[in-house]
C-alpha positions, -999 to +999 in steps of 0.1 A: +325+158-248+332+132-221+361+134-199+379+104-183+399+099-151+430+076-155+447+063-126+481+045-126+481+006-120+517+008-109+551+026-114+580+013-136+615+010-120+643+015-146+677+027-144+671+057-164+669+089-144+673+114-172+653+118-205+686+123-220+702+087-225+669+068-228+667+046-258+646+064-284+624+034-291+617+003-269+637-030-276+669-012-289+685-018-257+677-054-246+697-050-213+677-022-201+661-038-173+628-027-156+604-038-128+567-030-127+551-033-091+512-032-093+494-011-069+464-022-049+438-034-057+454-045-090+483-065-073+463-095-071+478-128-087+444-135-106+448-102-124+478-115-143+468-151-144+480-166-180+503-135-184+534-157-181+527-174-212+534-142-233+568-133-242+560-094-249+537-071-235+523-035-245+526-009-217+503+021-218+520+049-199+518+087-192+548+110-201+548+123-166+579+146-166+587+175-185+565+169-216+549+205-214+519+217-236+511+197-267+523+210-301+507+207-336+540+200-351+574+185-338+609+182-351+617+145-349+654+137-345+654+111-376+647+143-398+679+161-384+657+180-357+650+208-386+621+195-403+586+194-388+558+168-390+524+167-375+524+157-338+501+127-348+527+116-373+553+113-344+559+096-312+568+130-294+558+134-258+542+167-266+507+153-273+471+167-264+470+136-239+505+127-228+500+090-231+526+066-248+529+029-258+559+007-255+565-028-264+586-048-238+598-083-231+584-100-202+611-121-185+594-131-151+560-126-132+563-128-094+531-131-073+548-140-041+540-107-024+517-088-046+525-085-083+560-076-099+566-080-134+603-083-145+609-068-180+638-060-206+641-036-233+624-007-216+628+029-229+611+047-201+621+070-173+622+056-137+590+062-121+568+062-153+531+056-144+517+027-162+481+028-169+474-003-187+490-037-197+480-059-228+497-090-243+515-085-274+501-107-301+526-112-329+500-124-355+480-093-354+505-067-338+532-073-362+527-061-397+561-067-418+547-052-449+536-020-430+551+014-443+569+036-419+571+069-433+601+090-426+615+063-402+624+035-427+644+014-402+669+015-372+691+046-371+729+042-379+747+029-349+779+045-333+809+022-323+813+026-286+848+025-270+857+027-233+887+046-220+911+025-198+900+044-169+864+038-175+869+000-181+886-001-145+854+018-132+832-007-149+852-035-132+846-018-098+808-018-106+808-053-119+791-069-090+762-045-090+758-041-125+770-071-143+755-061-176+766-024-175+790-026-204+763-041-226+737-015-216+761+013-220+771+002-255+734-005-267+724+031-254+754+050-266+753+032-301+720+048-308+736+085-304+712+101-278+727+136-286+703+162-301+705+161-339+722+195-339+752+184-318+783+179-334+812+191-311+837+163-307+851+178-276+820+183-257+815+160-227+778+148-223+765+130-192+734+111-181+723+094-149+720+054-149+706+043-116+733+057-091+758+064-115+768+092-140+779+084-174+803+111-190+811+104-227+817+122-258+811+116-295+836+119-326+827+110-360+809+077-357+821+067-324+811+072-289+837+073-262+830+066-224+852+087-206+842+083-169+818+063-149+813+080-115+790+071-086+766+101-080+779+109-046+812+114-062+798+133-093+780+157-067+745+148-079+725+174-098+710+174-132+734+163-161+733+161-198+707+175-221+669+171-224+659+140-247+650+154-281+614+153-296+612+116-306+597+103-338 
């Protein structure tokens, strides 16, 4: 059997510093912005000539942090985290080869100094190695009549509320994070908690850029308690690991 060496063509910059809190699928958080700077020798303008004509891209990437060994079966959150399916019937990172696919929106192509792609709707960790880019072609890549197995549609969405103190903290960050309210609402509406979590008093946390977001969930509502700069929060790891994704 042949073996292949795969090298990154670039590394994705995103606001997501923890697996916990990342949207479970691409395009569910349109305000999740990313930047892909291509590495040499791929950072040549001719390598992306014509790319600006496409609105969306496929990113092939490596699950580079914490995936661990592959597993023949996984427990998808969409099945409550207590039923197993085959790894090839899932989008879990615990794969024989830790390769993933993500569809993102292309908002700009900058070739003034190398190549930088501006992206929206990202669902990947900061620093994710990207190994290939392909244009998304709706007439072949979109199959409206396709069956989706145990994932029939988007998950139910939580209502998102901000404490008055959290709203004040949002205003303090507005010059640096103009779309932070929208991004937090999009992320938390998807309920990033593990399927087994149901403690209404538990405070969860995840890092978003240089901020720590502290929140809890009661019923069908996510409540943002605090938005704290990481220096004030003391840094360190917060939150929980991202669940095995369907």
